Every structure is written in C-alpha cells, then in structure tokens.
C-alpha positions in Angstrom: -29.3 -15.7 27.2 -29.6 -12.5 29.2 -30.6 -9.1 28.0 -28.2 -6.1 27.6 -27.5 -3.5 30.3 -28.3 0.1 29.8 -24.5 1.0 30.1 -23.7 -1.5 27.3 -26.5 -0.1 25.2 -25.2 3.4 25.6 -21.7 2.3 24.7 -22.8 0.5 21.6 -24.9 3.4 20.6 -22.1 5.9 21.1 -19.6 3.7 19.2 -22.0 3.4 16.2 -22.4 7.2 16.2 -18.6 7.6 16.3 -18.2 5.2 13.4 -20.8 7.0 11.4 -19.1 10.3 11.9 -15.8 8.9 11.1 -17.0 7.6 7.7 -18.5 11.0 6.9 -15.7 13.3 8.1 -12.5 11.4 7.9 -10.4 10.2 4.9 -10.8 6.6 4.0 -7.8 5.2 5.8 -8.3 7.2 9.0 -11.9 6.4 8.9 -11.2 2.6 8.7 -9.1 2.7 11.9 -11.6 4.9 13.7 -14.4 2.5 12.8 -12.3 -0.5 13.8 -11.5 1.0 17.2 -15.1 2.0 17.8 -16.2 -1.5 16.9 -13.7 -3.1 19.3 -14.9 -0.9 22.2 -18.5 -2.0 21.3 -17.5 -5.6 21.2 -15.9 -5.3 24.6 -19.2 -4.2 25.9 -20.9 -7.0 24.1 -18.6 -9.5 25.8 -20.8 -9.2 28.7 -23.7 -10.4 26.6 -21.9 -13.6 26.2 -20.7 -14.1 29.8 -22.4 -12.0 32.4 -24.9 -13.3 34.9 -28.6 -12.7 34.0 -29.2 -11.4 37.5 -27.0 -8.3 36.9 -28.5 -5.0 38.0 -30.0 -2.8 35.3 -30.5 -5.4 32.7 -33.0 -4.4 30.0 -35.6 -7.0 29.1 -34.4 -9.5 26.5 -35.9 -9.9 23.0 -39.7 -10.3 23.3 -40.6 -14.0 23.6 -43.4 -13.5 21.0 -40.7 -13.4 18.3 -40.2 -16.7 16.3 -38.0 -19.2 17.9 -35.5 -18.9 15.0 -35.1 -15.1 15.5 -31.6 -14.1 16.6 -31.1 -13.3 20.4 -30.9 -9.8 21.7 -27.0 -9.7 21.7 -26.8 -11.0 18.2 -29.2 -8.3 17.0 -26.8 -5.6 18.3 -23.8 -7.3 17.0 -25.3 -7.7 13.6 -26.4 -4.1 13.6 -22.8 -3.0 14.3 -21.4 -5.4 11.7 -23.7 -4.1 9.0 -23.0 -0.4 9.9 -19.2 -0.9 10.0 -19.0 -3.6 7.3 -17.0 -5.8 9.6 -17.1 -9.3 11.2 -16.9 -9.2 15.0 -15.3 -12.2 16.7 -14.1 -13.7 19.9 -10.9 -15.7 19.8 -10.0 -18.3 22.5 -6.3 -19.2 22.8 -7.1 -22.5 24.4 -9.4 -23.8 21.6 -7.8 -21.7 18.8 -11.2 -21.1 17.5 -13.0 -18.0 16.4 -16.4 -17.5 17.9 -18.5 -15.4 15.6 -22.1 -14.7 14.8 -24.2 -14.9 11.7 -22.8 -15.7 8.1 -20.1 -13.0 8.2 -17.2 -15.5 8.6 -18.1 -17.4 5.5 -18.9 -14.3 3.4 -15.6 -12.8 4.3 -13.1 -15.7 4.3 -15.1 -18.1 1.9 -14.7 -20.9 4.5 -17.6 -23.0 5.7 -18.7 -22.2 9.4 -17.1 -25.4 10.8 -13.6 -24.3 9.5 -13.1 -21.5 12.1 -9.7 -22.4 13.6 -6.8 -19.9 13.2 -5.0 -22.6 11.1 -7.9 -22.8 8.7 -7.5 -19.1 7.9 -3.7 -18.7 8.0 -3.4 -21.8 5.8 -4.8 -19.6 3.1 -2.8 -16.5 3.7 -0.5 -15.6 0.8 0.9 -12.4 2.0 0.8 -10.2 5.2 1.5 -6.7 6.2 1.9 -5.8 9.8 0.1 -2.4 10.3 1.7 -1.4 13.5 5.1 0.4 12.6 6.5 -0.4 16.2 5.7 -4.1 15.9 7.9 -7.0 14.5 7.4 -7.6 10.8 7.1 -11.4 11.4 3.4 -12.0 12.2 4.1 -15.0 14.5 6.5 -12.9 16.6 4.1 -10.1 16.7 1.2 -12.3 17.8 3.4 -14.0 20.5 4.3 -10.5 21.8 0.6 -9.4 21.7 -0.4 -12.5 23.7 2.3 -11.8 26.2 0.9 -8.4 26.8 3.7 -6.4 25.1 1.3 -4.7 22.6 -2.1 -3.3 23.6 -3.6 -4.0 20.2 -3.0 -6.4 17.3 -3.5 -5.2 13.8 -2.4 -7.0 10.6 -3.6 -7.1 6.9 -3.8 -10.6 5.3 -4.0 -11.4 1.7 -6.3 -14.5 1.7 -6.8 -17.0 -1.1 -10.5 -17.7 -1.2 -11.7 -21.2 -2.2 -13.4 -19.7 -5.3 -9.9 -18.7 -6.6 -10.1 -15.0 -5.9 -7.9 -13.1 -3.4 -9.1 -10.7 -0.7 -7.2 -8.5 1.7 -8.6 -8.8 5.3 -7.7 -6.6 8.2 -7.5 -8.3 11.6 -7.8 -5.8 14.4 -8.2 -6.9 18.1 -7.5 -6.2 21.8 -6.7 -8.8 24.5 -9.2 -10.4 26.7 -8.0 -11.0 30.3 -9.2 -13.4 33.0 -10.9 -11.2 35.6 -9.3 -13.1 38.5 -5.8 -13.8 37.4 -5.3 -11.0 34.8 -4.0 -13.7 32.3 -4.6 -13.0 28.6 -6.9 -15.9 27.5 -8.2 -14.6 24.2 -8.9 -11.6 22.1 -11.9 -9.6 21.0 -11.7 -8.1 17.6 -13.0 -7.5 14.2 -12.2 -8.6 10.7 -12.8 -6.4 7.7 -12.5 -6.6 3.9 -9.9 -4.0 3.1 -9.2 -5.0 -0.5 -10.2 -1.7 -1.9 -8.0 0.1 0.6 -5.0 -2.0 -0.2 -5.5 -1.6 -4.0 -5.6 2.2 -3.4 -2.4 2.1 -1.3 -0.6 0.0 -4.0 -1.8 2.5 -6.6 -0.5 5.4 -4.5 2.8 3.7 -3.9 3.2 3.1 -7.7 2.3 6.6 -8.6 4.6 8.1 -5.9 7.6 6.1 -6.9 7.3 5.9 -10.7 7.2 8.3 -13.5 3.9 8.0 -15.3 5.3 9.1 -18.7 8.2 6.7 -19.0 7.5 4.0 -16.4 10.9 4.6 -14.8 11.5 5.4 -11.2 11.0 9.1 -10.4 13.2 11.0 -8.0 11.4 9.7 -4.9 11.6 6.2 -6.2 15.2 6.4 -7.0 16.2 7.6 -3.6 13.9 5.0 -2.0 15.2 1.9 -3.9 18.8 3.0 -4.3 19.3 2.3 -0.6 19.3 -1.4 -1.4 22.1 -0.9 -4.0 24.2 0.9 -1.3 23.8 -2.0 1.1 24.6 -4.4 -1.6 27.7 -2.5 -2.6 28.9 -2.6 1.0 28.6 -6.3 1.2 30.3 -6.8 -2.2 33.0 -4.2 -1.3 32.1 -2.6 -4.6 32.0 1.0 -5.7 28.9 2.9 -6.7 28.8 4.5 -10.1 26.2 7.1 -11.0 25.7 8.2 -14.6 23.8 11.5 -15.1 22.1 11.8 -18.5 20.5 15.0 -19.8 18.5 15.0 -23.0 19.7 17.7 -25.3 17.6 20.2 -27.2 14.4 19.4 -25.2 13.1 23.0 -25.3 13.8 23.2 -29.0 12.0 19.9 -29.7 8.9 21.1 -27.8 8.8 24.4 -29.5 9.5 23.1 -33.0 7.6 19.8 -33.1 5.2 20.1 -30.2 5.0 18.6 -26.7 3.7 15.3 -28.0 6.9 14.7 -29.9 8.8 15.8 -26.8 7.0 13.2 -24.7 7.8 10.5 -27.4 11.5 11.6 -27.2 11.5 11.1 -23.4 9.9 7.7 -23.7 12.4 6.8 -26.4 15.3 7.9 -24.3 14.0 5.8 -21.3 13.8 2.7 -23.5 17.4 3.3 -24.7 18.6 3.5 -21.1 16.7 0.4 -20.0 18.0 -1.6 -23.0 21.6 -0.4 -22.6 22.2 -1.1 -18.9 21.6 -4.2 -16.8 18.3 -5.1 -15.3 19.8 -4.9 -11.8 20.8 -1.3 -12.4 18.5 1.4 -11.2 17.3 3.7 -14.0 15.3 6.8 -13.2 13.9 10.0 -14.6 14.5 12.5 -11.8 13.6 15.7 -13.7 12.0 17.0 -16.9 14.8 15.9 -19.2 17.2 14.4 -16.6 17.9 10.7 -16.2 20.2 8.8 -13.8 21.6 5.3 -13.8 23.0 3.7 -10.6 25.3 0.7 -11.1 27.8 -1.2 -9.1 31.5 -1.5 -10.1 33.2 -4.5 -8.7 36.3 -4.0 -10.8 37.8 -0.7 -12.1 36.0 0.3 -15.4 36.9 3.3 -17.5 34.3 6.0 -18.1 34.6 5.4 -21.8 33.2 1.9 -21.4 29.9 3.2 -20.0 29.7 6.1 -22.3 30.7 4.1 -25.4 27.9 1.6 -24.6 25.3 4.4 -24.2 26.4 6.4 -27.2 26.4 3.3 -29.4 22.8 2.6 -28.4 21.9 6.2 -29.2 23.6 6.1 -32.6 21.9 2.9 -33.5 18.5 4.4 -32.5 19.2 7.5 -34.6 19.9 5.3 -37.6 16.7 3.3 -37.3 14.4 6.1 -36.2 12.1 8.0 -38.5 12.4 11.1 -36.3 13.2 14.5 -38.1 16.1 15.3 -35.7 18.9 13.3 -34.1 18.7 12.2 -30.5 21.5 13.7 -28.4 22.4 13.5 -24.7 24.9 15.0 -22.4 26.3 12.9 -19.5 28.4 13.0 -16.4 29.9 10.2 -14.3 30.7 10.0 -10.6 32.0 7.3 -8.3 32.0 6.8 -4.6 32.6 4.2 -1.9 29.3 3.1 -0.3 30.0 5.0 2.9 28.0 7.6 4.7 24.3 8.4 4.7 24.7 11.1 2.2 26.5 9.0 -0.6 23.5 9.2 -3.0 23.3 12.9 -2.8 27.1 13.3 -3.2 26.9 11.1 -6.4 24.0 13.1 -7.8 25.9 16.4 -7.1 29.2 15.3 -8.6 27.7 13.6 -11.6 25.5 16.7 -12.3 28.5 18.9 -12.2 30.4 16.6 -14.6 27.4 16.6 -17.0 27.3 20.4 -17.1 31.1 20.6 -17.7 30.4 18.5 -20.9 27.5 20.8 -21.9 29.7 23.9 -21.7 32.0 22.5 -24.3 29.2 22.2 -26.9 28.0 24.9 -29.2 24.4 26.2 -28.8 21.7 25.9 -31.4 21.8 29.0 -33.4 18.9 31.1 -35.0 19.9 30.2 -38.5 19.1 26.5 -39.0 18.8 24.6 -35.9 17.5 21.5 -37.6 20.6 21.1 -39.7 22.8 21.7 -36.7 20.9 19.1 -34.7 21.2 16.5 -37.5 25.0 17.0 -37.4 24.8 16.1 -33.7 26.7 19.2 -32.6 23.9 21.3 -31.0 22.7 21.8 -27.5 20.2 24.0 -25.6 
C-alpha cells in the first residue's frame, strides 16, 4: 500500500472544505448534490491510492509503521474521514465482477447487508422503488445504467427505496462517475458514493403533498387539479369520450363566516367536500380551487343531460341538510361545461366556460337581505 501524493491530499482537503461550505450555505437538496459531487471528485483522487505505483514522484510518507497492525491504512483514513464528514459510503464498482469495493462498515450500516453480499444483484434484489434523478435520463433504471456505461451520460444518479433485512425501508442515493481504462479509454467501472437520503425523500413527499392538496379539505388544490387532470384528458382521448367539468360555488360563505365564525365556515367547506366526494365516482377528479369554489372533472362516454349531474348533486345536498344539525341550510351554485379532449388549453377552456355558467345561475337568485338572512337561508333562496 503506497502513501498519498500532495496533489491528492490537496484535492481531498479542498473537496472536504467545499462540502462543509455547501452544508452551511446551501439549502438541503442543493447541499446534498454539492456534497456528492465534491465527494466523487475526492474519490477520483483516491482512486490513485488503490492503483498507482508506490514509486510515484511526490508521494508523502505512508501511515507510520509504529501504529498497530490492525490500524487502517493511509488511504482508508482519508476515505473514512470524507465518509464521516459527508455522511456517505464511497465505493468502486467493477463491471467485470459486478462487485462493489468499499472500505469500513459503511456498506452494512447503509444497506443492512453483510459485507460478503456486495454484488449489484444483492442490492437491487431489495429495491422496491426507484426514482431517476437526472431529468434528461430514461426513467427505466436499467436503460439509464446501460446508457451511462456506454458513455452517453457523464454521471449516474438514482434514488433507491431499499427494503432492509430488519424490515424497515431506506432511501439510498447512488451517485457515480465512470472509470475508464487509461490505455483503451473503455469504461470498466464507476467510482461513486451512496448516501442515506430518507429524510430528503420524506421532505419531498411532504412538499409534493402540500403543494397538490388542500390542507383543510384533503381535496386537490388548483395546482393538483391541473397536474392530475392531464391524465383524464389522455384517457378521454383514448376512449373517444367528452370531458365534463362541474363548477360548484358554496353560497353565503361570507355570511356564514360573519354570523357563525370562521370555524363554522371551515366545517362547512369540509362538509361540502365530503358531499362532492360521496356524490361522484372515485375515478372523477374533485378539487377545491379557491376559497369557496370546487370543481369536478368527469368523463362522458355517452350523452348525459345536465339535470342528471345536478340532480345527483342536489339530492346529496338535500339529504345532508335533512340530517345535519347546522343552523342554516347548505346551498351551492353550479355551472357545467363540456369539451372534446383536444388542444393543450382544454382544461382552461372548461374552467372558464363552467365558471361563466355558474355565475349565470347566481344572477338569477335573490341576495340575502338585511332583515332576516337566517330565515331566507333556511328557505334555500338566498345567495351572497
């Protein structure tokens, strides 16, 4: 085992400094990638510790021989220091043996596998889910890795959900660069790092949930509606069906908040969302896109009168009013729009047309008067 060159030591020290600054100055996700990149560069330098000739010029003295025989060698000390600072497991992967070459106990601590189970099949046999982190790469990890091994991608980065032998699950990020034969230029392996990114993935899932769902009602919000309705549009095209959008506006919302308080207003919004969920099919998309505005997107494979949709919805509302202990009657205004699933703006057109239809309905209703709004509401004839 040879020592380490001054150039390698400078590279490792610099990368460690970059990693430390990234952790301090950057947001968590950006810091993760910066740390990974710095670690890979450092590992590339450490590749020489494994392979270079001891007679290389400028080699620093190896670890002092006075240390116990069981002490780690010089290269391992530096690799372990980097792993501890970056919370990663560095590795070298050989395509010919399909084995990971790693140092220390990091492999077992990260994957839960014993040291001898270090083949790629040992790890991938426990992968339950994957997420390719490169947006330009194929979504299939096997296709992505083949392209990487053929030199089509300069890096390989993928997140793996691994089932640990203890029964728990852990997200592991695999990030590596190719290793080439110095004479032929052929890619013979990779040098990379593996890192536990479970906390990051949980945060991403939480952010995805909060960005697509309405916290109060549990329905999709406007962003979630537009994101997931695209699948409905594609399905309608395959089925040669029409898209039907029902725009629902909860009446008297301001009066409810002013008279009974915002807590009662929130309960009314939740109750309305439950009515919509129970009234329409589970495959339909139900969303709260505004303060008191809801939409339902459904497919219509055969012509269906508006009265069928409205009758079903009004029947559910009437039944709810009969059973509820509220001090006012729940009332909604609604509009319906239809469209062929053609054009990129079909959803926006449906929203616009259904919104206009709903306001046409509102204009035909009397407004709550200053005399006795509660009685007017109980008769089901009032509106904001």
